[in-house]
C-alpha positions, 0 to 999 in steps of 0.5 A: 797873234797881233804883230807890231814889228817894225813899229814905234809907239808912244804910250802916255801913262805907261807907268802903271795900270792900263798904260803899263799892260799896253807897254807889255803887250806892244813890246811883246808884239815887237813894237819899239815903245816910248813910255811917257809918264810923270812917275819916274820911279815907276816909269823906269821899273816899267822900262826895265821890265818891258825893254821900252824907253822911259822919258819923264813927262808932265803930259800937260806940259808943252815942252815935256811933250815936245821932248817926247816926240823928239825922242821918236827921231822922226819916225812914229807909227802909234800914239796911245793917249792913255794918261789921265786922272780921276781925283776922288775927293777933288772932282765932283759936282760942278758947283763944288770943284775948286777952280784949280782942281778943274783946271788940272784935271782938264789939263792932264786928261784933255790938253795932254791929248791936244799936245800929243796929237799936235806934235805927233801928227806930222810924224804919223802923216809921213807914212800913216799910223794910228792914234788911240785915244782913251775916254771912259764910260763917263764920256758916253753916259751921265755919271754924277759927282765927276763933272770935270772927269766927265767933261774931259772924257766926253770931249775926248770922244768928239775929238776923236771923231773930228780928227778921224774925219780930218786926218783919215786922208793922210792914212792916219786912223784915230780911234777911242777906247772908252773903258769902264770898271777896269780894275786899276790902281786909280779905280781902287783909289776912287773907292776907298774902304770908308766910301758908301760905294756898294761894290757887290751891288754894282757888280751884279746890278750894273755889270752884265758880265758880273766882273771887272775887266782887266788892264790886259784886256783893254791893252789887247784892244789897243794893240788891235787898233794899232796894228795893221789888222785894224786898218779900215777902223777909223773914228770908232768909239769902242765901249770896253766896259763889259756892257755897262753903258747899255745896261740901263738901271735895272730894279731887280739884280740877278743874284744868280 
């Protein structure tokens, strides 16, 4: 079993989805967890369930982020930049995205990573630690009709690499998980019942494992990256997608 005993972690977007699964997994592994999330109701519920500390935080707001970092009281071992949004109906083709929506998606998905890393790194550099960033298959392959989301996730992939090169000398490891088709509330909302998305075709044609992934599977991977068992992993971009990004565009789906 992976252990995080004695480690202190910040998980952004920890009130639901993958973040909540990570809060459960990290606390079970022995970590002291701070959940940073803008959803106060869900955040307080998550804290009560897991034993974590909840701090309401707009992850795109510098003062809010600094308040979360200050709550670590000078010691931090793990930063899990998990918060992010995909806005169905407001994201889309570059020519169709409203400027305000573009700026907001960039702020939540990318500025948040900048802010948390900027203010957390001085603590992590004291004794070494782990930063785990969240990208997406959209940061690794071309996915149409979500250009703002794709831009942020591609940037996170490259930022992970440059930070890994810059801060490895301080024993700070920076890695990135790129999930796809993980069944979370955000994924459900991105494919409303009246959409043209064909779920069965997607699972049979595009996903080699023929199923969705679970938040717990991503949380387990994040826990490993945060642990002392992953001390030689730095700058890794891990596609946790069941093989979607290497599958190509199949013309004859296997229905068996």
